[in-house]
Every structure is written in C-alpha cells, then in structure tokens.
C-alpha positions, 0 to 999 in steps of 0.5 A, a space after each residue: 970512432 971514425 965515420 966517412 962520407 964520400 961525394 963521387 963525381 961531384 960537378 965541381 972542379 978539384 981546384 974550387 973544392 980544395 979551397 973549401 976543404 982546406 977551410 974546414 980540415 981540423 975544425 970541429 964538425 958543428 964549427 965547420 957547418 957554421 963556417 960553410 953556411 956563411 962562405 960565399 963559394 960554389 963548393 960550400 954547399 957541397 962540402 956542407 951536405 957531406 959533412 952532414 952526411 958524415 955526421 949522420 954516419 957517425 950517428 948510425 955507427 954509435 947511437 950513444 956517442 958524443 956528436 959534439 966531439 967530431 971534428 974533421 980528421 982528413 978531408 981530400 979531393 981527387 980529380 974524377 974521370 970526365 967521360 960524361 961531360 965532354 964539350 967541344 969548342 970550335 977553334 981556328 982553321 976548322 979544328 976543335 978543342 975539348 973544354 975541360 969540365 971539372 969533376 971531383 971525388 971528395 972524401 971527408 973522415 970525422 973522428 973524435 978527440 979524446 
C-alpha cells in the first residue's frame, strides 16, 4: 500500500524544506511526526501536516490496513514557480533587482514494511 500527499506552492524555500525532509526520510510515520513536533525549524509544521495528510490518505485507501507499519518511503522537494511573490528592491544608480521569495512543491510517499 502506497499513499502520497503533495503540498504545492508551499511558502518555504526549497533549501529549508529539504533539511526537514532529509530528517524524516526512511523513518516510521509516527516516529517522524514525533520528531517534527520537537524540531525548531520553519518547515517542521508544513512537513508534519503533509505526513498527517498522507496517513489519512492511507486510512482512506485501505480502512483495515495497519497504520503502524507505514514509513516515509520517498520524500522530495522541488522548486515551485514564483510568479505571485515578486518583490523589488532599489539598488544603486536608479536600478532595481528582484528579491527571491522561495516556494516549493513537497511530495511525500508512505509505504508499508513487510
């Protein structure tokens, strides 16, 4: 049984989200949620909510399945296009440069160990 959850256009930079995703990859779902609860990083609540969503998706796919056997099979973060968060900063000699505001697509797949 494989369930997945995707957070698209999450308002966190991919670099910060990858640090948190690397912490939980390969762990049991319950253990990962417990670890994220006490992690003091900006991406921890986003990833935690995503894992909870994947567990709920697994519960909907197979109501009689063993939820304790779920683990984070694959987890990755991609850069999202940043069309709606454009900001400009004044620079020298009347120029302007764009401020980079990070956005991410975060995907988590939960599988079962046999």
